[in-house]
N, C-alpha and C positions, 0 to 999 in steps of 0.2 A: 405694396404696389411698387414695382420697379420703374425707374425713370427710363426715358426713351433710349438713351445711349448706353444703358447698363447691360452687362453680359455676365453670365456665370463663368467663373474661372475654375472653382473647385468646390465641391460639396460632398461631405461625408454622409453616410446613411444614418438614419435614426437607429438607436439601439432597439432590439426586439427580444422577446422571450423573457426568461427569469431575470436577466440583468436590467430589464426596463423598470427601474424604480424612479421615483421623483428625484432622488439624489443623483442617480446615474444620468438622468435626462439633463439635469443641470450641469453635470460634469462633462457629458458627451453631447453637448448641443451641436446641432449642425453647424459646421464651420463653413460659413458662406463668405466667400471673398468676392466682392462685387467690384468690377472695374467699370468706372464711369467715364465715358468719353464725352467731350463737349466740343461744339463747333467754335473755332477761333479763326480770326483773320490775321494773317501774317503781315507785319508791317515792313519787314526786311527779308531779303533772301536768306534762307537757312539751308545749308547743305544737307541733303538727304530728306528734307521735308517739303520745301516748296519755295516759291518766289513771292515777292511783295504783292499783296492783294489777293492771294489765294485763300480760299476757305477750306480748312482742314478739320477733320475729327481727330482730336488729340486727348490724351488723358488729362483730367482736371488737375492732377498733381503736377504734371510737367508744365502745364500752363501757369498754374498759380505760383509754383516755386522757382521756375526758371525763365520762361518766356515773358510773362507779364512784368516782373520786376526789372528786367533788362530792356523793356520797351520794344520787344521783338514781335509781340502779338497783342490782340485785344479780343474781348468776347464778341461773338457774332450776333449782335442785336440788329434789328431792322435799320436803325440809323447808321450803325457802323457798316452794314452791308452796302449802303449807298456810298459811303466814304471809301469802302474797299474797291468799288468799281472805279472811282476817280483815281485812287492810288494805283490800281492795276494799269489803267490807261497811261498815267504819267510814267509809271515804271517801264511800260512797253516803249514809249517814246524815248525815254532816257537810254534804254537798252539798245535801241536801234542806232541812236546817236553815238553811244559808246562803242558799238560794234565797228563802226566805220573808223573811229579814232584809234581803236585797238589794232585794226588791220594795218593802218598807216604806221603806227608806232612799231609794230612787229616787223614790218618791212624795213624800216630804217634801222632798227636795232640789229637785225640779222646781217646787215651789210658790214658791221664793224666787228673787230676782235677786241676783247677787253683784257687788260692786265691788272691784277690785283697784287700789291706788294704786302707781304706779311713776314714777320720774324720767323726764322726757322733754324734748326740745328744743322750740323754738318751733313747728316744723312738725308736731309730734306723733310724732316718731320716738323710740322708747324708748332709753334708755341701757342696753343689754343686751336681754333678751327675757323673755317670760313662757313658762315651760315647764310640763310636767306636774307637776314637783316643786313649783313655785310655787303652782299651783292646788290641789294636794293639801294643801299646808301651810295655805293659806287656809281650805279646807273643814274641816281638822282643828281649826283655831282656833275655828271655829263649831260644834264638837262633832259633826261628821259624820265617821264612821270610813271615809274614802275614801283609798286609797293611790294613788300615781302610776301603778301598773299598771292601775288602773281608768279612767284618763283617756286618751282617744284624741285626740291633736292631730296633724294631718298635718305641721305644721311649727311652730316657736316663733312666738309672737305678737310682732311688733316695732313695731306702730303703735298709737296710742291709738284706741279704738273699742269697739263692742259686738260680741261674738262668741257663736256657739253652740258650746258645747263638748260633745263626745260622751262619755258615760260607758258603759262596758261592764263589767258585773259578772260575767256568765256568757255563754255562747254565745247564750242566748235572753233575757237580761235586759239591755236597753240602753235608754238615753234620752239626753236632752240637758239642759243648763242654760244659762241666759243669763249671760254674764260681760261686765261693762263694765270696760275697762282705762282708767283716767283718770290725769291728771297729778297728782302729789302729791309730798310731801316736798321 
């Protein structure tokens, strides 16, 4: 009997004709691969899956080996479902509050130009590179609460110059800042 969330992924046919002997049946048993999905409650936002409090059908291996040990999800039991509703409501309130704060922060950050000093050679190539972490650290020194998760760089900056750096606070709150990387130290 199959569980409710199980589905067939692959099944080879049974042997037939003269090759159908007990030994061949044992050797050529139907290779049934069953994928079992289970309902889980997300405790934190996970990109590509959902937000905190969402109830999702995910594979049991993904839940057991990745989400549960990291405290990102829990099984969807009746007790946990009630808790999920409370988590979802709290998450929605926090998201609304953060949205306003992010809009204000983005407006104030966009008014400024930023300069980052790095060691470079004569041709302007940096010794090392400028990453999201470097930019976040510079913004935090200037009292802007921006984490490296909010900074979107397609690749590390390796040459002196002026760059437009994308900031993404939420799916619908994004903007850019001007960053000049100059030779220093």
